Structures are given as C-alpha cells and as structure tokens.
PyMOL commands that place a pseudoatom at each C-alpha (Angstrom):
pseudoatom trace, name=CA, resn=MET, resi=1, chain=A, elem=C, hetatm=0, pos=[-18.669, -9.151, -4.556]
pseudoatom trace, name=CA, resn=THR, resi=2, chain=A, elem=C, hetatm=0, pos=[-18.635, -12.786, -3.626]
pseudoatom trace, name=CA, resn=LYS, resi=3, chain=A, elem=C, hetatm=0, pos=[-14.940, -13.027, -2.816]
pseudoatom trace, name=CA, resn=SER, resi=4, chain=A, elem=C, hetatm=0, pos=[-13.523, -12.359, 0.604]
pseudoatom trace, name=CA, resn=PHE, resi=5, chain=A, elem=C, hetatm=0, pos=[-10.904, -9.601, 0.749]
pseudoatom trace, name=CA, resn=GLU, resi=6, chain=A, elem=C, hetatm=0, pos=[-8.266, -12.164, 1.763]
pseudoatom trace, name=CA, resn=GLU, resi=7, chain=A, elem=C, hetatm=0, pos=[-8.673, -13.742, -1.676]
pseudoatom trace, name=CA, resn=PHE, resi=8, chain=A, elem=C, hetatm=0, pos=[-7.860, -10.549, -3.574]
pseudoatom trace, name=CA, resn=GLU, resi=9, chain=A, elem=C, hetatm=0, pos=[-4.360, -10.755, -5.015]
pseudoatom trace, name=CA, resn=VAL, resi=10, chain=A, elem=C, hetatm=0, pos=[-3.886, -7.014, -4.469]
pseudoatom trace, name=CA, resn=TYR, resi=11, chain=A, elem=C, hetatm=0, pos=[-4.704, -7.455, -0.764]
pseudoatom trace, name=CA, resn=GLN, resi=12, chain=A, elem=C, hetatm=0, pos=[-2.106, -10.233, -0.476]
pseudoatom trace, name=CA, resn=LYS, resi=13, chain=A, elem=C, hetatm=0, pos=[0.481, -8.003, -2.162]
pseudoatom trace, name=CA, resn=GLY, resi=14, chain=A, elem=C, hetatm=0, pos=[-0.426, -5.223, 0.261]
pseudoatom trace, name=CA, resn=ILE, resi=15, chain=A, elem=C, hetatm=0, pos=[0.355, -7.553, 3.161]
pseudoatom trace, name=CA, resn=GLN, resi=16, chain=A, elem=C, hetatm=0, pos=[3.708, -8.381, 1.547]
pseudoatom trace, name=CA, resn=LEU, resi=17, chain=A, elem=C, hetatm=0, pos=[4.473, -4.667, 1.205]
pseudoatom trace, name=CA, resn=ALA, resi=18, chain=A, elem=C, hetatm=0, pos=[3.567, -4.022, 4.845]
pseudoatom trace, name=CA, resn=LYS, resi=19, chain=A, elem=C, hetatm=0, pos=[5.942, -6.783, 5.924]
pseudoatom trace, name=CA, resn=LEU, resi=20, chain=A, elem=C, hetatm=0, pos=[8.730, -5.317, 3.795]
pseudoatom trace, name=CA, resn=ILE, resi=21, chain=A, elem=C, hetatm=0, pos=[8.169, -1.800, 5.164]
pseudoatom trace, name=CA, resn=PHE, resi=22, chain=A, elem=C, hetatm=0, pos=[8.094, -2.959, 8.777]
pseudoatom trace, name=CA, resn=LYS, resi=23, chain=A, elem=C, hetatm=0, pos=[11.333, -4.861, 8.148]
pseudoatom trace, name=CA, resn=LEU, resi=24, chain=A, elem=C, hetatm=0, pos=[12.943, -1.768, 6.564]
pseudoatom trace, name=CA, resn=LEU, resi=25, chain=A, elem=C, hetatm=0, pos=[12.044, 0.264, 9.620]
pseudoatom trace, name=CA, resn=GLU, resi=26, chain=A, elem=C, hetatm=0, pos=[14.185, -1.989, 11.791]
pseudoatom trace, name=CA, resn=ASN, resi=27, chain=A, elem=C, hetatm=0, pos=[17.219, -0.401, 10.105]
pseudoatom trace, name=CA, resn=LYS, resi=28, chain=A, elem=C, hetatm=0, pos=[19.455, 1.505, 12.566]
pseudoatom trace, name=CA, resn=THR, resi=29, chain=A, elem=C, hetatm=0, pos=[19.790, 4.507, 10.219]
pseudoatom trace, name=CA, resn=ILE, resi=30, chain=A, elem=C, hetatm=0, pos=[16.091, 5.289, 10.592]
pseudoatom trace, name=CA, resn=GLU, resi=31, chain=A, elem=C, hetatm=0, pos=[15.521, 4.294, 14.225]
pseudoatom trace, name=CA, resn=LYS, resi=32, chain=A, elem=C, hetatm=0, pos=[15.324, 7.878, 15.578]
pseudoatom trace, name=CA, resn=GLU, resi=33, chain=A, elem=C, hetatm=0, pos=[12.893, 9.086, 12.913]
pseudoatom trace, name=CA, resn=PHE, resi=34, chain=A, elem=C, hetatm=0, pos=[9.799, 8.315, 14.967]
pseudoatom trace, name=CA, resn=SER, resi=35, chain=A, elem=C, hetatm=0, pos=[7.263, 10.465, 13.123]
pseudoatom trace, name=CA, resn=PHE, resi=36, chain=A, elem=C, hetatm=0, pos=[8.547, 9.308, 9.724]
pseudoatom trace, name=CA, resn=LYS, resi=37, chain=A, elem=C, hetatm=0, pos=[8.303, 5.678, 10.785]
pseudoatom trace, name=CA, resn=ASN, resi=38, chain=A, elem=C, hetatm=0, pos=[4.821, 6.199, 12.219]
pseudoatom trace, name=CA, resn=GLN, resi=39, chain=A, elem=C, hetatm=0, pos=[3.562, 7.895, 9.048]
pseudoatom trace, name=CA, resn=ILE, resi=40, chain=A, elem=C, hetatm=0, pos=[4.865, 5.268, 6.622]
pseudoatom trace, name=CA, resn=LYS, resi=41, chain=A, elem=C, hetatm=0, pos=[3.471, 2.507, 8.849]
pseudoatom trace, name=CA, resn=ARG, resi=42, chain=A, elem=C, hetatm=0, pos=[0.064, 4.191, 8.894]
pseudoatom trace, name=CA, resn=ALA, resi=43, chain=A, elem=C, hetatm=0, pos=[0.139, 4.602, 5.109]
pseudoatom trace, name=CA, resn=VAL, resi=44, chain=A, elem=C, hetatm=0, pos=[1.133, 1.005, 4.376]
pseudoatom trace, name=CA, resn=ILE, resi=45, chain=A, elem=C, hetatm=0, pos=[-1.485, -0.349, 6.773]
pseudoatom trace, name=CA, resn=SER, resi=46, chain=A, elem=C, hetatm=0, pos=[-4.069, 1.889, 5.123]
pseudoatom trace, name=CA, resn=ILE, resi=47, chain=A, elem=C, hetatm=0, pos=[-3.550, 0.094, 1.794]
pseudoatom trace, name=CA, resn=THR, resi=48, chain=A, elem=C, hetatm=0, pos=[-4.942, -3.227, 3.014]
pseudoatom trace, name=CA, resn=ASN, resi=49, chain=A, elem=C, hetatm=0, pos=[-7.380, -1.731, 5.512]
pseudoatom trace, name=CA, resn=ASN, resi=50, chain=A, elem=C, hetatm=0, pos=[-9.160, 0.230, 2.788]
pseudoatom trace, name=CA, resn=ILE, resi=51, chain=A, elem=C, hetatm=0, pos=[-9.370, -2.809, 0.522]
pseudoatom trace, name=CA, resn=THR, resi=52, chain=A, elem=C, hetatm=0, pos=[-10.879, -4.685, 3.462]
pseudoatom trace, name=CA, resn=GLU, resi=53, chain=A, elem=C, hetatm=0, pos=[-13.314, -1.974, 4.444]
pseudoatom trace, name=CA, resn=GLY, resi=54, chain=A, elem=C, hetatm=0, pos=[-14.508, -1.389, 0.887]
pseudoatom trace, name=CA, resn=SER, resi=55, chain=A, elem=C, hetatm=0, pos=[-15.090, -5.079, 0.280]
pseudoatom trace, name=CA, resn=GLU, resi=56, chain=A, elem=C, hetatm=0, pos=[-17.370, -5.385, 3.280]
pseudoatom trace, name=CA, resn=TYR, resi=57, chain=A, elem=C, hetatm=0, pos=[-20.017, -3.123, 1.721]
pseudoatom trace, name=CA, resn=ASN, resi=58, chain=A, elem=C, hetatm=0, pos=[-20.804, -5.708, -0.988]
pseudoatom trace, name=CA, resn=ASN, resi=59, chain=A, elem=C, hetatm=0, pos=[-21.299, -2.778, -3.339]
pseudoatom trace, name=CA, resn=ASN, resi=60, chain=A, elem=C, hetatm=0, pos=[-18.994, -2.076, -6.286]
pseudoatom trace, name=CA, resn=LYS, resi=61, chain=A, elem=C, hetatm=0, pos=[-19.370, 1.722, -6.024]
pseudoatom trace, name=CA, resn=GLN, resi=62, chain=A, elem=C, hetatm=0, pos=[-18.294, 1.667, -2.395]
pseudoatom trace, name=CA, resn=LEU, resi=63, chain=A, elem=C, hetatm=0, pos=[-15.458, -0.752, -3.108]
pseudoatom trace, name=CA, resn=ILE, resi=64, chain=A, elem=C, hetatm=0, pos=[-14.183, 1.507, -5.897]
pseudoatom trace, name=CA, resn=ARG, resi=65, chain=A, elem=C, hetatm=0, pos=[-14.221, 4.459, -3.500]
pseudoatom trace, name=CA, resn=TYR, resi=66, chain=A, elem=C, hetatm=0, pos=[-12.090, 2.586, -0.971]
pseudoatom trace, name=CA, resn=LEU, resi=67, chain=A, elem=C, hetatm=0, pos=[-9.776, 1.175, -3.643]
pseudoatom trace, name=CA, resn=LYS, resi=68, chain=A, elem=C, hetatm=0, pos=[-9.041, 4.758, -4.706]
pseudoatom trace, name=CA, resn=ILE, resi=69, chain=A, elem=C, hetatm=0, pos=[-8.174, 5.649, -1.122]
pseudoatom trace, name=CA, resn=SER, resi=70, chain=A, elem=C, hetatm=0, pos=[-5.955, 2.563, -0.979]
pseudoatom trace, name=CA, resn=LYS, resi=71, chain=A, elem=C, hetatm=0, pos=[-4.242, 3.686, -4.188]
pseudoatom trace, name=CA, resn=GLY, resi=72, chain=A, elem=C, hetatm=0, pos=[-3.557, 7.084, -2.589]
pseudoatom trace, name=CA, resn=SER, resi=73, chain=A, elem=C, hetatm=0, pos=[-2.014, 5.394, 0.446]
pseudoatom trace, name=CA, resn=CYS, resi=74, chain=A, elem=C, hetatm=0, pos=[0.148, 3.316, -1.861]
pseudoatom trace, name=CA, resn=ALA, resi=75, chain=A, elem=C, hetatm=0, pos=[1.422, 6.494, -3.535]
pseudoatom trace, name=CA, resn=GLU, resi=76, chain=A, elem=C, hetatm=0, pos=[2.130, 7.944, -0.086]
pseudoatom trace, name=CA, resn=VAL, resi=77, chain=A, elem=C, hetatm=0, pos=[4.262, 4.919, 0.803]
pseudoatom trace, name=CA, resn=ARG, resi=78, chain=A, elem=C, hetatm=0, pos=[6.159, 5.277, -2.462]
pseudoatom trace, name=CA, resn=SER, resi=79, chain=A, elem=C, hetatm=0, pos=[6.720, 8.990, -1.831]
pseudoatom trace, name=CA, resn=MET, resi=80, chain=A, elem=C, hetatm=0, pos=[8.041, 8.277, 1.639]
pseudoatom trace, name=CA, resn=LEU, resi=81, chain=A, elem=C, hetatm=0, pos=[10.417, 5.658, 0.255]
pseudoatom trace, name=CA, resn=VAL, resi=82, chain=A, elem=C, hetatm=0, pos=[11.762, 8.285, -2.149]
pseudoatom trace, name=CA, resn=LEU, resi=83, chain=A, elem=C, hetatm=0, pos=[12.131, 10.705, 0.729]
pseudoatom trace, name=CA, resn=ALA, resi=84, chain=A, elem=C, hetatm=0, pos=[13.941, 8.088, 2.835]
pseudoatom trace, name=CA, resn=ARG, resi=85, chain=A, elem=C, hetatm=0, pos=[16.344, 7.555, -0.048]
pseudoatom trace, name=CA, resn=GLU, resi=86, chain=A, elem=C, hetatm=0, pos=[16.871, 11.282, -0.652]
pseudoatom trace, name=CA, resn=LEU, resi=87, chain=A, elem=C, hetatm=0, pos=[17.457, 11.970, 3.051]
pseudoatom trace, name=CA, resn=GLU, resi=88, chain=A, elem=C, hetatm=0, pos=[19.848, 9.007, 3.076]
pseudoatom trace, name=CA, resn=LEU, resi=89, chain=A, elem=C, hetatm=0, pos=[17.857, 7.286, 5.786]
pseudoatom trace, name=CA, resn=LEU, resi=90, chain=A, elem=C, hetatm=0, pos=[17.831, 4.154, 3.629]
pseudoatom trace, name=CA, resn=LEU, resi=91, chain=A, elem=C, hetatm=0, pos=[19.957, 3.065, 0.697]
pseudoatom trace, name=CA, resn=PRO, resi=92, chain=A, elem=C, hetatm=0, pos=[18.435, 2.738, -2.782]
pseudoatom trace, name=CA, resn=SER, resi=93, chain=A, elem=C, hetatm=0, pos=[19.160, -0.990, -2.705]
pseudoatom trace, name=CA, resn=GLU, resi=94, chain=A, elem=C, hetatm=0, pos=[17.225, -1.303, 0.558]
pseudoatom trace, name=CA, resn=ILE, resi=95, chain=A, elem=C, hetatm=0, pos=[14.062, 0.318, -0.759]
pseudoatom trace, name=CA, resn=GLU, resi=96, chain=A, elem=C, hetatm=0, pos=[14.094, -1.136, -4.283]
pseudoatom trace, name=CA, resn=LYS, resi=97, chain=A, elem=C, hetatm=0, pos=[11.898, -4.170, -3.604]
pseudoatom trace, name=CA, resn=SER, resi=98, chain=A, elem=C, hetatm=0, pos=[9.321, -2.164, -1.618]
pseudoatom trace, name=CA, resn=TYR, resi=99, chain=A, elem=C, hetatm=0, pos=[9.261, 0.616, -4.195]
pseudoatom trace, name=CA, resn=THR, resi=100, chain=A, elem=C, hetatm=0, pos=[8.741, -1.828, -7.071]
pseudoatom trace, name=CA, resn=LEU, resi=101, chain=A, elem=C, hetatm=0, pos=[5.994, -3.684, -5.195]
pseudoatom trace, name=CA, resn=SER, resi=102, chain=A, elem=C, hetatm=0, pos=[4.230, -0.390, -4.428]
pseudoatom trace, name=CA, resn=ILE, resi=103, chain=A, elem=C, hetatm=0, pos=[4.127, 0.406, -8.161]
pseudoatom trace, name=CA, resn=GLU, resi=104, chain=A, elem=C, hetatm=0, pos=[2.759, -3.064, -8.888]
pseudoatom trace, name=CA, resn=ILE, resi=105, chain=A, elem=C, hetatm=0, pos=[0.068, -2.691, -6.221]
pseudoatom trace, name=CA, resn=SER, resi=106, chain=A, elem=C, hetatm=0, pos=[-0.924, 0.714, -7.567]
pseudoatom trace, name=CA, resn=GLN, resi=107, chain=A, elem=C, hetatm=0, pos=[-1.270, -0.736, -11.078]
pseudoatom trace, name=CA, resn=ASN, resi=108, chain=A, elem=C, hetatm=0, pos=[-3.288, -3.679, -9.722]
pseudoatom trace, name=CA, resn=LEU, resi=109, chain=A, elem=C, hetatm=0, pos=[-5.596, -1.290, -7.888]
pseudoatom trace, name=CA, resn=SER, resi=110, chain=A, elem=C, hetatm=0, pos=[-6.103, 0.734, -11.083]
pseudoatom trace, name=CA, resn=ASN, resi=111, chain=A, elem=C, hetatm=0, pos=[-6.951, -2.418, -13.012]
pseudoatom trace, name=CA, resn=PHE, resi=112, chain=A, elem=C, hetatm=0, pos=[-9.331, -3.575, -10.278]
pseudoatom trace, name=CA, resn=ILE, resi=113, chain=A, elem=C, hetatm=0, pos=[-11.065, -0.178, -10.315]
pseudoatom trace, name=CA, resn=LYS, resi=114, chain=A, elem=C, hetatm=0, pos=[-11.406, -0.299, -14.120]
pseudoatom trace, name=CA, resn=TYR, resi=115, chain=A, elem=C, hetatm=0, pos=[-12.845, -3.810, -13.946]
pseudoatom trace, name=CA, resn=LEU, resi=116, chain=A, elem=C, hetatm=0, pos=[-15.370, -2.902, -11.250]
pseudoatom trace, name=CA, resn=THR, resi=117, chain=A, elem=C, hetatm=0, pos=[-16.373, 0.242, -13.140]
pseudoatom trace, name=CA, resn=THR, resi=118, chain=A, elem=C, hetatm=0, pos=[-17.495, -1.928, -16.059]
pseudoatom trace, name=CA, resn=LYS, resi=119, chain=A, elem=C, hetatm=0, pos=[-19.693, -3.939, -13.682]
pseudoatom trace, name=CA, resn=ILE, resi=120, chain=A, elem=C, hetatm=0, pos=[-21.691, -0.962, -12.389]
for i in range(1, 120): cmd.bond("trace and resi %d" % i, "trace and resi %d" % (i + 1))
show_as sticks, trace
zoom trace
C-alpha cells in the first residue's frame, strides 16, 4: 500500500460516521444510558482505528484482516442504532443518516477487501 490511511475514502466516511454518532449521543433521551453510549462509541471508533492499524502493516493480507474487523464494528454500530430505535432512545429520523452511512461504509469495506484480495 502506498496510500496513507487518511487518503482512503472509507476512512473519511468512518470519521463522518463517528461525528454523527457522537452528535446523536448528545440527545437528552439517551443521556442516562451510559453503557450503551460507551459501547456504540467504542464500536464506531473501532471502524477507523482498524483501517488505520491494518494500513500500517504495508501488507495486503494484514490490511484485509483489519478491514474485516472494521466491517464487523460497522455492523455493530448499525445493530446498536436499530436497538436505540426499538428501545425508543432515538427516533427513526434521528438515526437515518447514520444508519445509511454505516451501510455505505460496510459496502465500501467489502469492495476494498475484494479489490485487495485480487492483488495478493
């Protein structure tokens, strides 16, 4: 890999998602749900951290491994958004943008993994 992780479009989208999630967690309806908030924060941060960590190995096999972990964290965020909606901690309209972006990131990660697999 010759690109820096900051140049990866999927990394930039991950940062956008983290910003959206942190903003959602400022909502009064969720303020007392400390463990929920902590878990979704950890999951959303894990998306970009794993992209970063994997890219530092300069090895496509290692990067693929970390991209798969990142994809799992992305699914965890999406699951927690569904749970927040179902528990009525957040309104569907409040989570829509984050949910949609999480799907997009997951698809981008899958495409990145497929691309890198062809380069091994």
